C-alpha positions as CSV (number, residue, x, y, z in Angstrom):
1,M,-30.9,51.3,-198.6
2,N,-29.6,48.4,-196.6
3,T,-29.7,50.5,-193.5
4,C,-33.4,51.3,-194.0
5,R,-34.2,47.7,-194.5
6,I,-32.6,46.8,-191.2
7,V,-34.6,49.5,-189.4
8,L,-37.9,48.2,-190.9
9,Q,-37.1,44.7,-189.8
10,R,-36.4,45.8,-186.2
11,R,-39.6,48.0,-186.0
12,F,-42.3,45.9,-187.8
13,L,-41.2,42.3,-187.9
14,P,-41.9,40.0,-184.9
15,V,-39.0,39.3,-182.7
16,S,-38.8,35.9,-181.2
17,N,-38.3,35.5,-177.5
18,S,-37.2,32.1,-176.3
19,K,-38.5,32.7,-172.7
20,K,-42.0,34.1,-173.3
21,E,-44.2,34.8,-176.4
22,K,-46.0,38.1,-176.6
23,F,-49.4,38.6,-178.4
24,D,-51.2,41.8,-179.3
25,R,-54.7,40.8,-178.0
26,F,-56.4,38.8,-175.2
27,I,-58.4,35.7,-176.2
28,P,-60.9,34.7,-173.5
29,N,-61.1,31.1,-172.4
30,R,-64.6,29.9,-173.4
31,A,-64.4,26.9,-171.2
32,A,-64.1,29.1,-168.1
33,M,-67.1,31.3,-168.9
34,D,-70.4,30.9,-167.1
35,F,-72.9,31.7,-169.9
36,D,-75.9,30.4,-167.9
37,Y,-75.2,32.8,-165.0
38,A,-74.6,35.6,-167.5
39,H,-78.0,34.9,-169.2
40,L,-79.7,34.8,-165.8
41,A,-78.1,38.1,-164.7
42,L,-79.3,39.8,-167.9
43,M,-82.8,38.5,-168.0
44,E,-83.7,38.5,-164.3
45,E,-86.2,41.1,-163.3
46,R,-85.0,43.0,-160.2
47,E,-87.1,44.7,-157.6
48,E,-86.9,48.4,-157.2
49,E,-84.2,49.5,-154.7
50,E,-86.6,51.6,-152.6
51,E,-88.9,48.7,-152.0
52,V,-86.3,46.6,-150.2
53,S,-85.4,47.5,-146.6
54,S,-81.7,47.7,-145.5
55,S,-82.1,44.7,-143.1
56,R,-83.5,42.6,-146.0
57,K,-80.6,43.6,-148.2
58,A,-78.1,42.6,-145.6
59,Y,-79.9,39.2,-145.2
60,R,-80.0,38.6,-149.0
61,K,-76.3,39.5,-149.2
62,Q,-75.4,37.0,-146.5
63,L,-77.6,34.3,-148.1
64,A,-76.0,35.0,-151.5
65,E,-72.5,34.6,-150.1
66,T,-73.5,31.3,-148.4
67,M,-75.1,29.9,-151.6
68,G,-72.4,31.2,-153.9
69,L,-74.7,33.5,-155.9
70,N,-72.7,36.7,-155.4
71,R,-70.5,36.3,-158.5
72,T,-69.8,39.4,-160.6
73,R,-67.1,38.2,-163.1
74,I,-68.6,36.4,-166.1
75,L,-65.7,36.4,-168.6
76,A,-62.5,34.6,-167.7
77,F,-59.2,34.5,-169.5
78,T,-57.6,31.8,-167.4
79,N,-59.0,28.9,-165.3
80,K,-58.7,29.6,-161.6
81,P,-57.3,26.6,-159.9
82,P,-59.5,25.4,-157.0
83,S,-58.1,26.0,-153.6
84,S,-57.0,23.3,-151.2
85,T,-59.8,24.3,-148.9
86,S,-62.5,23.9,-151.5
87,L,-61.1,20.5,-152.6
88,H,-61.2,19.4,-148.9
89,H,-64.8,20.4,-148.6
90,Q,-65.7,18.7,-151.9
91,H,-63.9,15.5,-150.7
92,Q,-65.9,15.6,-147.4
93,H,-69.1,16.2,-149.3
94,Q,-68.6,13.3,-151.6
95,H,-67.7,10.8,-148.9
96,E,-69.8,11.8,-145.9
97,P,-73.3,10.2,-146.1
98,P,-76.2,12.4,-145.2
99,R,-77.0,12.5,-141.5
100,R,-80.1,10.5,-140.5
101,I,-82.3,12.5,-138.1
102,P,-84.6,10.2,-136.1
103,Q,-88.1,11.7,-136.1
104,R,-89.2,9.8,-133.0
105,P,-87.7,10.0,-129.5
106,E,-85.1,7.5,-128.6
107,R,-86.3,7.5,-124.9
108,T,-89.3,8.8,-123.0
109,L,-89.4,9.4,-119.2
110,D,-92.5,10.1,-117.1
111,A,-92.6,13.5,-115.4
112,P,-95.7,13.5,-113.2
113,G,-96.5,16.9,-111.7
114,L,-94.8,18.9,-114.4
115,V,-96.5,22.3,-114.4
116,D,-98.0,23.2,-117.7
117,D,-97.0,26.9,-117.7
118,F,-95.4,28.5,-120.7
119,Y,-93.6,31.2,-118.6
120,L,-91.6,28.8,-116.4
121,N,-88.2,27.3,-117.1
122,V,-88.2,23.9,-115.2
123,L,-85.6,21.9,-117.2
124,D,-81.8,22.1,-117.5
125,W,-78.9,19.7,-118.2
126,S,-75.6,20.1,-116.4
127,S,-72.0,19.8,-117.7
128,A,-71.7,16.8,-115.4
129,N,-74.4,15.0,-117.4
130,V,-77.2,15.3,-114.8
131,L,-80.7,16.4,-115.9
132,A,-82.7,18.6,-113.4
133,V,-86.4,18.8,-113.7
134,A,-89.0,20.5,-111.5
135,L,-92.1,18.4,-110.8
136,A,-94.5,20.6,-108.9
137,N,-92.9,21.3,-105.5
138,S,-90.0,18.9,-106.0
139,V,-86.6,19.0,-107.9
140,C,-85.6,15.7,-109.3
141,L,-82.2,14.7,-110.7
142,W,-81.6,12.1,-113.5
143,D,-78.0,11.0,-113.9
144,A,-77.6,10.2,-117.6
145,S,-74.5,8.2,-117.0
146,T,-76.1,5.7,-114.6
147,G,-79.9,6.2,-115.3
148,S,-80.5,6.8,-111.6
149,V,-83.2,9.2,-110.3
150,T,-83.0,11.1,-107.0
151,T,-85.1,13.8,-105.4
152,L,-83.0,16.8,-104.4
153,V,-85.6,18.7,-102.4
154,T,-89.4,19.0,-101.9
155,Y,-90.8,22.3,-100.9
156,G,-93.9,23.1,-98.9
157,E,-97.0,24.8,-100.3
158,D,-95.9,28.2,-98.9
159,Q,-92.7,28.1,-101.1
160,G,-93.6,26.1,-104.1
161,P,-94.1,25.2,-106.9
162,V,-90.6,25.4,-108.3
163,T,-90.6,27.9,-111.1
164,S,-87.1,27.9,-112.6
165,L,-83.9,25.8,-112.7
166,N,-80.4,26.6,-114.0
167,W,-77.1,24.8,-113.5
168,A,-73.8,26.6,-112.8
169,H,-71.0,26.0,-115.2
170,D,-69.3,23.6,-112.8
171,G,-72.2,21.1,-113.0
172,I,-72.3,21.0,-109.2
173,N,-74.3,24.0,-108.0
174,L,-78.0,24.4,-109.0
175,G,-80.0,27.6,-108.9
176,V,-83.7,27.0,-108.0
177,G,-86.3,29.8,-108.3
178,L,-89.5,29.5,-106.3
179,N,-93.1,30.8,-106.5
180,N,-92.6,32.9,-103.3
181,G,-89.8,35.0,-104.8
182,Q,-86.9,33.2,-103.1
183,V,-83.9,31.7,-105.0
184,H,-82.0,28.8,-103.5
185,I,-78.5,27.5,-104.4
186,W,-77.9,23.8,-103.9
187,D,-74.8,21.7,-103.9
188,C,-76.1,18.6,-105.8
189,V,-73.2,16.4,-104.9
190,T,-73.6,16.7,-101.1
191,K,-77.3,17.7,-101.4
192,T,-76.9,20.7,-99.1
193,L,-78.5,24.2,-99.4
194,L,-75.7,26.7,-99.7
195,R,-77.5,30.0,-100.0
196,T,-81.0,31.6,-99.9
197,L,-81.4,34.8,-101.9
198,Q,-84.5,36.6,-100.7
199,G,-85.9,40.1,-100.2
200,F,-85.6,41.5,-103.7
201,H,-88.2,39.5,-105.7
202,H,-91.6,39.6,-104.2
203,T,-93.3,37.3,-106.8
204,R,-92.3,34.1,-108.6
205,V,-88.8,33.8,-110.2
206,G,-89.4,32.3,-113.6
207,S,-86.0,32.6,-115.1
208,L,-82.4,32.1,-114.0
209,A,-79.0,32.4,-115.8
210,W,-75.5,31.8,-114.5
211,N,-72.4,33.7,-115.6
212,T,-69.4,32.3,-113.7
213,H,-70.0,33.6,-110.1
214,I,-73.0,35.8,-111.1
215,L,-76.5,34.3,-110.8
216,T,-79.0,36.5,-112.7
217,T,-82.6,36.2,-111.7
218,G,-85.8,37.4,-113.5
219,G,-89.2,37.7,-111.8
220,M,-92.8,38.3,-112.5
221,D,-92.2,41.9,-111.2
222,G,-90.2,42.7,-114.3
223,R,-87.0,43.1,-112.4
224,I,-83.6,41.5,-113.2
225,F,-81.0,41.2,-110.5
226,N,-77.3,40.1,-110.7
227,N,-76.3,38.3,-107.6
228,D,-72.6,37.7,-106.8
229,V,-72.7,34.3,-104.9
230,R,-69.3,35.0,-103.3
231,F,-70.9,37.5,-101.0
232,M,-73.8,37.5,-98.6
233,S,-74.8,41.1,-99.6
234,Y,-77.7,42.2,-101.8
235,P,-77.6,42.1,-105.6
236,V,-74.7,43.9,-107.1
237,S,-76.7,45.4,-110.0
238,T,-80.3,45.7,-111.2
239,Y,-81.6,45.9,-114.8
240,K,-84.9,47.8,-115.2
241,G,-86.5,47.7,-118.6
242,H,-89.4,45.2,-118.6
243,T,-92.8,46.2,-117.4
244,Q,-94.1,42.6,-117.1
245,E,-92.8,39.2,-116.2
246,V,-89.3,38.3,-117.3
247,C,-89.6,34.8,-118.8
248,G,-86.3,34.4,-120.7
249,L,-82.7,35.0,-119.7
250,K,-79.6,34.0,-121.6
251,W,-75.9,35.1,-121.2
252,S,-73.8,35.1,-124.3
253,A,-70.8,32.7,-124.6
254,S,-68.4,35.5,-123.7
255,G,-70.4,36.5,-120.7
256,Q,-70.4,40.1,-121.8
257,Q,-74.0,40.4,-123.0
258,L,-77.3,39.3,-121.5
259,A,-80.5,38.8,-123.5
260,S,-83.8,39.1,-121.6
261,G,-87.3,38.4,-122.9
262,G,-90.6,39.4,-121.3
263,N,-94.3,39.1,-121.3
264,D,-94.3,42.8,-122.5
265,R,-93.2,41.5,-126.0
266,L,-89.7,43.1,-125.7
267,V,-86.2,41.7,-125.9
268,H,-83.4,43.7,-124.2
269,I,-79.7,43.4,-124.7
270,W,-77.6,44.3,-121.6
271,D,-73.9,44.9,-121.6
272,R,-72.2,43.7,-118.4
273,S,-69.2,46.1,-118.7
274,T,-71.0,49.4,-119.3
275,S,-73.9,50.2,-117.1
276,T,-77.4,49.0,-116.0
277,Q,-79.0,50.7,-118.9
278,W,-80.1,48.4,-121.8
279,L,-77.9,48.5,-124.8
280,H,-80.7,47.6,-127.3
281,R,-84.4,47.4,-126.9
282,L,-85.6,45.0,-129.6
283,R,-89.2,45.4,-130.8
284,G,-91.0,43.3,-133.3
285,H,-92.6,40.4,-131.4
286,T,-96.4,40.7,-130.7
287,S,-96.5,38.2,-127.8
288,A,-94.4,37.1,-124.8
289,V,-90.7,36.3,-125.6
290,K,-89.4,33.3,-123.7
291,A,-87.2,31.5,-126.3
292,L,-83.7,33.0,-126.6
293,A,-80.6,31.4,-128.1
294,W,-77.1,32.9,-128.8
295,C,-75.5,31.6,-131.9
296,P,-72.3,29.6,-131.2
297,F,-70.6,30.4,-134.5
298,Q,-71.5,34.2,-134.7
299,S,-71.2,36.0,-131.4
300,D,-73.5,38.9,-132.3
301,L,-76.4,36.8,-133.6
302,L,-79.4,36.1,-131.3
303,A,-82.5,34.1,-132.1
304,S,-85.7,34.8,-130.3
305,G,-89.2,33.2,-130.4
306,G,-92.6,34.7,-129.7
307,G,-95.6,33.3,-128.0
308,A,-99.1,32.3,-129.1
309,E,-100.1,35.6,-130.6
310,D,-96.8,36.0,-132.5
311,R,-95.5,32.5,-133.4
312,K,-92.3,33.9,-135.1
313,I,-88.6,33.3,-134.9
314,K,-86.6,36.4,-135.3
315,F,-82.8,36.9,-135.8
316,W,-81.1,39.9,-134.4
317,N,-77.7,41.6,-134.8
318,T,-76.9,42.5,-131.2
319,R,-74.2,44.8,-132.3
320,T,-76.5,47.1,-134.3
321,G,-79.9,46.0,-133.0
322,A,-81.2,45.2,-136.5
323,C,-83.6,42.4,-137.2
324,L,-82.0,40.2,-139.9
325,N,-84.9,37.9,-140.6
326,S,-88.3,36.7,-139.4
327,L,-90.0,33.3,-139.8
328,D,-93.6,32.3,-139.0
329,T,-93.8,28.9,-137.4
330,A,-97.6,28.9,-137.1
331,S,-97.6,28.0,-133.4
332,Q,-96.3,29.2,-130.0
333,V,-92.5,29.1,-129.8
334,S,-91.3,28.0,-126.4
335,S,-87.6,27.2,-126.9
336,L,-84.7,27.5,-129.3
337,L,-81.4,25.6,-129.5
338,W,-78.4,26.0,-131.9
339,S,-76.3,23.0,-133.0
340,N,-72.7,23.2,-131.9
341,N,-71.5,21.3,-135.0
342,Q,-73.7,22.5,-137.9
343,R,-75.4,25.7,-138.9
344,E,-78.8,24.4,-137.7
345,L,-81.4,25.7,-135.3
346,L,-83.9,23.5,-133.4
347,C,-87.3,25.1,-132.4
348,S,-90.0,23.8,-130.2
349,H,-93.4,25.2,-131.2
350,G,-96.8,23.7,-130.5
351,S,-96.5,20.0,-129.8
352,Q,-93.5,19.4,-132.1
353,L,-89.9,20.2,-132.7
354,T,-88.6,21.5,-136.0
355,L,-85.0,21.5,-137.2
356,W,-84.1,24.4,-139.6
357,K,-81.0,25.0,-141.7
358,Y,-79.5,28.4,-141.2
359,P,-79.5,30.9,-142.9
360,S,-81.7,29.6,-145.6
361,M,-84.3,28.4,-143.0
362,V,-85.0,25.3,-145.0
363,K,-86.9,22.8,-142.9
364,M,-84.8,19.7,-142.3
365,A,-86.9,17.6,-140.1
366,E,-90.1,17.6,-138.0
367,L,-90.0,15.6,-134.7
368,S,-93.2,14.4,-133.3
369,G,-93.7,12.6,-130.0
370,H,-95.6,14.8,-127.6
371,T,-99.4,15.0,-127.3
372,S,-99.4,18.4,-125.7
373,R,-97.5,21.7,-126.1
374,V,-93.8,21.6,-125.6
375,L,-92.7,23.9,-122.7
376,S,-88.9,23.7,-122.6
377,M,-85.9,22.1,-124.2
378,T,-82.3,21.6,-123.0
379,Q,-79.1,20.1,-124.6
380,S,-76.8,17.4,-123.4
381,P,-73.2,18.5,-122.5
382,D,-71.9,16.8,-125.7
383,G,-74.3,19.0,-127.7
384,C,-75.9,16.0,-129.6
385,T,-79.0,15.0,-127.5
386,V,-81.9,17.2,-126.8
387,V,-84.6,16.6,-124.2
388,S,-88.0,18.3,-124.3
389,A,-90.6,18.6,-121.6
390,A,-94.3,19.1,-122.4
391,G,-97.7,19.5,-120.8
392,D,-98.3,15.7,-121.3
393,E,-95.9,15.2,-118.4
394,N,-93.4,13.4,-120.6
395,L,-89.7,14.0,-121.2
396,C,-88.6,13.0,-124.7
397,F,-85.0,12.5,-125.7
398,W,-84.0,13.2,-129.3
399,N,-80.8,12.3,-131.1
400,V,-81.1,15.4,-133.4
401,F,-77.6,17.0,-133.6
402,G,-75.5,14.0,-134.7
403,L,-73.3,11.4,-132.9
404,P,-71.4,12.1,-129.7
405,H,-68.0,11.4,-131.2
406,T,-68.2,14.5,-133.4
407,T,-68.0,16.7,-130.4
408,A,-65.2,16.9,-127.8
409,K,-66.9,16.0,-124.5
410,K,-65.7,17.8,-121.4
411,T,-65.6,15.5,-118.4
412,V,-66.3,17.0,-115.0
413,P,-64.7,15.2,-112.0
414,K,-67.1,14.4,-109.1
415,A,-64.4,14.5,-106.5
416,A,-64.8,16.1,-103.1
417,H,-64.9,19.8,-103.3
418,E,-65.5,23.1,-101.5
419,P,-68.8,25.0,-102.2
420,F,-68.1,27.4,-105.1
421,S,-64.5,26.2,-105.4
422,H,-64.2,27.8,-108.8
423,V,-64.5,31.3,-107.3
424,A,-63.2,33.2,-104.3
425,R,-64.1,32.2,-100.8
426,I,-67.6,33.0,-99.6
427,R,-67.7,35.8,-97.0
């Protein structure tokens, strides 16, 4: 009898444990539950799966992750402590005041003779803080550090007008495309002509893009040539894909992929390391594509803008060739610029500039100052100031991307140098 009582006590009576108590059920923590989200998830009417495209699903998933709407767990048994990263972001959000975006230009410069042609690229800002602008047959340089203006060269009627400009990464050498099909390379410190590329384009060269020692040129003939400036020989490679004028060229930050846009409404992605065959042919625009911009925080994301018959900004995954999103701006898109500090995109369309938040594409600001359509935009070396050129023959400077101290500015010495000193010797 005593033995049976001892066994019952061991089998059915609770045994105390000084280290940890054990319970026979889980009791959820009501304070950690999200009843509002649970009600929304139950009551929300969802679209049929077959009506939503795969690209639209991918965009919605990315947007949900960004906005924090992709939660799946509603019941919670314990409170999850906030991470140090989220606390840091909350602290920044609480103490940083909202950025003020001036909606009027901080400076305006006259640009007499600026050609009102959508297809040309006549404005570029160097890493040495010098702005180059083509005014009819002349190339003028504005030094942002001193405010001085000089004329680099003035061409004759048989060569001009100047149809494209692009600085090399050293901030010293400038590529100049001309109406007669020639491309000149200038040393802007000594103001000497280093090289003349001719014989391959037979019509105007409306777009240029540097990639270290490679100068890529795009012409009205639809051809794209890669020219190695270290050699005197003909182009090292040719890209054939456009059937009309090439009006936009942009190398990615890695220098491995080139995006080209043309009057044939196509965008091509070319891979430098594979072959001269295009990697992707991106269709979707219904007008000329001049505006191209590689995303600085996502290497395989490209933004493109269409002309007067299209008016759309499209976002592409250059790894798969899929269109992620499309936005109608209601006017001709001439240029696109990403912010280096925030997930923001600046677009020039019609006679105004519009700043968008990415990926929600919420309009943050509209900048007005031009009285004619904007033709081109370029960004200062610190990434904060943007200058726009329009058919009203004005250059407007906008403090749109924040203050200069938020970005590490790279200084480029202006000491004596050899031509193309950053590459091998010219042969």
